[in-house]
Every structure is written in structure tokens, then in C-alpha cells.
C-alpha positions in Angstrom: -14.4 -4.4 33.4 -17.5 -6.1 32.0 -17.6 -9.8 30.6 -18.3 -9.2 26.6 -18.4 -12.3 26.1 -22.3 -13.0 25.4 -22.8 -9.3 23.2 -19.5 -10.9 20.7 -20.3 -13.6 18.2 -17.0 -15.0 17.4 -16.1 -16.6 13.7 -13.2 -17.5 12.1 -14.3 -14.5 9.5 -14.7 -12.3 12.5 -12.4 -13.6 15.1 -13.6 -10.3 17.5 -17.1 -11.4 17.0 -17.2 -7.0 16.5 -19.7 -5.1 14.4 -21.8 -2.1 15.1 -25.0 -4.1 15.7 -23.7 -5.2 18.6 -21.3 -3.1 20.2 -22.5 -0.4 22.3 -21.6 3.5 22.2 -18.3 2.9 25.0 -15.3 5.4 24.8 -16.4 8.1 22.3 -13.1 9.3 21.0 -12.1 12.7 19.5 -8.9 14.1 18.2 -8.5 17.3 16.2 -5.2 17.0 14.3 -3.6 20.2 13.5 -3.1 21.4 10.6 -0.2 20.4 8.3 0.8 18.6 10.2 0.6 14.7 10.8 -0.8 13.0 13.3 -0.3 9.5 14.5 -3.0 8.0 16.9 -2.3 4.6 18.6 -5.5 3.1 19.9 -4.3 0.7 22.3 -0.9 2.7 23.8 -3.5 5.9 24.2 -6.9 5.2 24.6 -6.8 1.2 25.9 -8.7 -0.2 23.3 -9.1 -0.8 19.9 -11.0 1.7 17.1 -14.5 -0.6 15.7 -15.6 2.8 13.7 -14.4 5.6 12.7 -15.3 9.1 10.9 -12.7 11.4 9.7 -13.7 14.9 8.6 -11.6 17.1 6.8 -12.3 21.3 7.9 -9.8 22.7 5.9 -11.9 23.9 2.8 -9.3 24.5 0.5 -6.5 21.5 1.1 -6.9 17.9 0.6 -6.2 15.7 4.1 -4.6 12.0 3.6 -5.1 9.3 6.2 -4.0 5.8 6.7 -5.1 2.5 9.1 -3.2 0.1 11.0 0.7 1.2 9.3 -0.6 -0.5 6.3 1.2 2.7 4.4 -1.6 3.1 1.4 -3.0 6.8 2.0 -6.4 7.4 1.2 -7.3 10.6 -0.1 -9.2 13.0 1.8 -10.7 16.1 -0.2 -11.5 19.5 0.7 -14.5 20.1 3.3 -15.0 16.1 3.2 -15.2 13.2 5.6 -14.8 9.6 5.6 -15.6 6.6 7.7 -14.0 3.4 8.0 -16.4 0.9 9.6 -16.9 -2.1 11.3 -13.0 -3.3 11.1 -10.7 -3.0 14.1 -8.0 0.2 13.3 -5.1 -0.1 16.1 -3.0 2.6 14.8 -4.4 5.7 12.3 -2.0 8.4 10.6 -3.4 12.0 9.6 -1.9 14.2 7.3 -3.7 17.4 8.0 -3.7 19.9 4.8 -2.3 23.2 5.7 -5.1 25.7 6.3 -7.2 23.4 8.5 -8.2 21.4 10.9 -9.0 17.5 10.6 -11.2 15.4 13.1 -11.4 12.2 14.2 -13.9 10.4 16.3 -13.9 6.9 16.6 -15.7 4.4 18.6 -13.6 2.7 21.2 -14.0 -0.9 22.3 -11.8 -1.4 25.5 -9.3 -3.8 26.2 -10.1 -6.9 28.0 -7.5 -8.0 30.7 -6.9 -11.2 28.4 -5.3 -9.5 25.3 -2.2 -9.4 25.0 -1.2 -5.4 24.8 0.2 -4.3 22.1 3.2 -2.4 22.0 4.4 0.3 19.4 7.9 0.8 17.9 8.7 4.3 17.2 
């Protein structure tokens, strides 16, 4: 695993020192969320890292979808045939509720976890 300590500029405002300008596209991840299904994605558990940039595309031409990140229970509406981005944000968990007539595509830029980070445990 490469050492990213020289790349990351840590500060109290941004303790992880991550932004889209100083982190290369390390692990591109694509997840298709099936229609009329709630999909939960845990980036630390499923991809051994943290998503730092996300693009969520609603492929349903009729129905809206919704999403929530980092388990904050505040779902954002994603209108039919639209997309939304979450940029320069550390996202550990993503929940997507797809519409009844189409899928939702999640594309993420994932920064791998370092061995010094404590593992994040998900309780279901």
C-alpha cells in the first residue's frame, strides 16, 4: 500500500486532508441499484475505503429516487432522469431508494483505507 502522507494536507478544518485536487482516481467503483429496491452501500466494508466523490444517476424516466449518506436519515430527492454529485466529502455509507421503473447508478472515487485507520464496523 503506498504512503499517501505526502499527498494529504491535514488541517483542523479538514482532518483527512482530502480534496479532489490532491487525490488521484485510485479505486473507481460503480454500483447499479435495482429498481424498486433499497440498496445500502458500506464503502469501508465492501470496498475497503472511503468514497470521496460520488455521482448518483437516476435512470428511471418516470419516478424519482432518493438517497442518504453517512446514515444521517435525511433523504435527498433525485428527480427522474437526473443526477446528483457529492464532492470533496468523506462518505462511509450510502443508502439509495430506486424508483419503480428504473435503476440508479452510483459511481464513486474510493480512497483506500490505510492500515493505521481503525476499521469501521457496521451494525445492522
